[in-house]
Residue, then its C-alpha position, 0 to 999 in steps of 0.5 A: m541487480a536481478k529482478f524476479k517476480e517473487a521479490t517484486e510481489r513481496l515489495h509492491k503487492n497489496v501495499f498502500v500509502c496513506k495520503k496524509c502521513k505517508t505510512k505504508q500499510r499492507t492490505n487487500m485492494q477490495k478493503i481499500l475501495k470499500g473504505k474499511v481500512t484506516c491508517k494506523k498512525c493518523g486514522s485517515k481513510a485516504f490511501r494510494a498504491i505504492k509507486k514502483a521504482k524504475 
């Protein structure tokens, strides 16, 4: 499978995962760092960046 820049950005750029319920959410890094984003499902503010596949 061919890898190209646009596809990897679409899948991994600005995507974060909730540490409690594992829900994906697309948002800006600055909002995550400031704590302005809450999880849609559980209401948590703990997020991590999505792991890229090898």
